[in-house]
C-alpha positions in Angstrom: 20.4 44.1 -32.9 18.0 45.1 -31.0 15.6 42.5 -31.9 18.4 40.0 -30.7 18.9 41.5 -27.8 15.0 41.3 -26.9 14.9 37.8 -28.1 17.9 36.8 -25.4 16.0 39.0 -22.9 12.9 36.7 -23.2 14.8 33.4 -23.9 16.3 33.8 -20.5 13.3 34.9 -18.5 11.4 32.0 -20.5 14.3 29.9 -18.8 14.0 31.3 -15.6 10.2 30.8 -15.4 10.9 26.9 -16.7 13.3 26.5 -14.0 11.3 27.9 -11.0 8.1 25.8 -11.7 10.4 22.4 -11.9 11.8 23.5 -8.6 8.7 24.9 -7.1 7.2 22.3 -4.2 3.8 21.9 -4.0 1.7 24.4 -1.8 -2.2 23.7 -1.2 -4.5 25.1 0.9 -7.5 22.6 1.7 -10.8 23.4 3.6 -13.0 20.4 5.0 -15.6 19.8 7.5 -15.1 18.4 10.9 -15.7 14.5 10.9 -14.9 14.0 7.2 -11.9 12.2 6.1 -9.1 13.7 4.1 -6.7 13.0 2.0 -3.5 15.4 1.4 -2.3 14.9 -1.7 1.6 14.7 -2.1 4.0 12.9 -4.9 7.4 12.0 -4.9 9.6 11.8 -7.5 8.6 8.6 -9.7 10.8 5.6 -10.8 12.3 6.5 -7.4 12.0 4.0 -4.2 10.9 5.9 -1.4 12.5 4.3 2.0 11.5 7.3 4.5 8.1 9.4 4.6 7.7 12.1 7.6 4.6 14.0 7.6 4.8 16.9 10.3 2.3 19.9 11.1 4.4 22.7 11.8 3.2 23.5 15.5 3.4 20.7 16.7 6.4 19.9 19.5 10.0 19.6 17.5 10.5 16.0 19.0 6.9 15.0 17.7 5.1 14.1 13.7 1.8 12.9 12.4 3.2 10.1 10.6 7.0 8.3 9.9 7.0 5.3 7.6 10.8 3.6 7.3 11.8 0.5 6.4 8.9 -0.5 5.1 7.2 0.1 8.7 5.2 2.7 10.2 6.6 4.1 13.5 4.5 5.3 16.5 7.2 6.5 18.8 7.0 10.2 18.4 3.8 10.2 16.9 1.7 12.8 18.1 -1.2 11.1 20.5 -3.8 13.2 18.5 -2.9 11.3 15.4 -2.2 7.8 16.5 -4.8 5.3 14.7 -6.2 8.1 12.6 -3.4 8.3 9.9 -2.1 6.5 7.2 -0.8 6.7 3.5 -2.7 6.3 0.9 -0.4 4.4 -1.7 3.1 3.9 -1.9 3.2 3.2 -5.7 4.7 5.5 -8.2 5.9 8.0 -5.5 2.2 8.5 -4.2 2.9 9.7 -0.4 -0.5 11.1 0.4 -1.7 11.5 4.0 -4.8 10.0 5.0 -6.6 12.0 8.2 -9.5 10.2 9.2 -12.3 11.9 11.4 -11.2 15.2 11.1 -11.6 18.0 13.9 -11.0 21.7 14.1 -7.9 20.6 16.3 -6.2 19.3 12.7 -5.9 22.6 11.4 -2.5 23.4 10.2 0.4 23.7 7.9 1.3 19.9 7.1 4.9 19.4 5.5 5.9 15.8 3.9 9.6 15.2 3.6 11.0 12.0 1.6 14.1 10.3 1.5 15.3 7.9 -1.4 17.1 4.5 -1.6 21.0 4.7 -2.2 23.9 3.0 -2.3 25.7 5.0 1.0 22.3 5.6 2.9 22.6 6.7 6.5 20.5 5.2 9.3 19.4 8.7 10.3 16.1 9.2 11.1 15.8 13.0 11.0 15.6 14.4 7.8 17.3 17.6 7.0 16.0 18.4 3.3 13.2 20.6 2.5 9.4 19.4 2.1 8.1 18.1 -0.8 4.8 19.4 -0.3 3.1 22.0 1.9 -0.9 21.9 3.1 -2.7 24.4 4.6 -5.6 22.2 6.5 -8.6 24.3 7.6 -11.2 22.4 9.6 -14.5 23.9 10.0 -16.9 22.9 12.7 -19.6 20.9 11.5 -22.6 19.9 13.3 -22.9 17.1 15.8 -22.4 13.9 13.3 -19.6 16.1 11.5 -21.4 16.7 8.5 -22.9 20.4 7.6 -26.4 20.3 6.9 -26.8 24.3 6.7 -26.3 24.3 2.6 -29.4 21.2 2.6 -31.3 23.1 4.9 -31.4 26.0 2.7 -31.6 24.5 -0.9 -34.9 22.3 1.0 -36.4 25.9 2.0 -35.7 27.6 -1.5 -37.2 24.3 -3.1 -40.4 24.6 -0.9 -41.0 28.1 -1.3 -40.8 27.7 -5.1 -43.3 24.9 -4.6 -45.3 26.8 -2.7 -45.6 30.3 -5.0 -46.3 27.6 -7.7 -49.0 25.7 -6.3 -50.5 29.3 -5.1 -50.7 30.6 -8.6 
């Protein structure tokens, strides 16, 4: 009888873990160097027509957003000025609603959330989603050099290589 009870408890625990994994939204941390482009990866449910995509950064004013795509077009009214002409969606095929952010700066650091809505027969024309985000990404942008790159690693590598060459030639 104890074996059966342990098996039931184990089965319930496994079911709970699997259910939580299926309901878990994507949380990511990304680090990038200023001046680079970054793709914030996010996927909606496959085999559903995405009709609305909203990307926000949580520290923006409540009436501003990073990107809104609705009815097959991008909306710039209400878009934060810092994101104008710097954001796009990677590819809407198969539920890919990944955000491409060009020429990132340290000011782009923050928590980004993506929400989507799907086509359905009784669709409302609301533009504000009150759904949970399907992706939450913590983006950290680190300062690079003047041209946007980070040459510290390259310089250290060259210095170590030069010292190794000198030590080999010297012996």
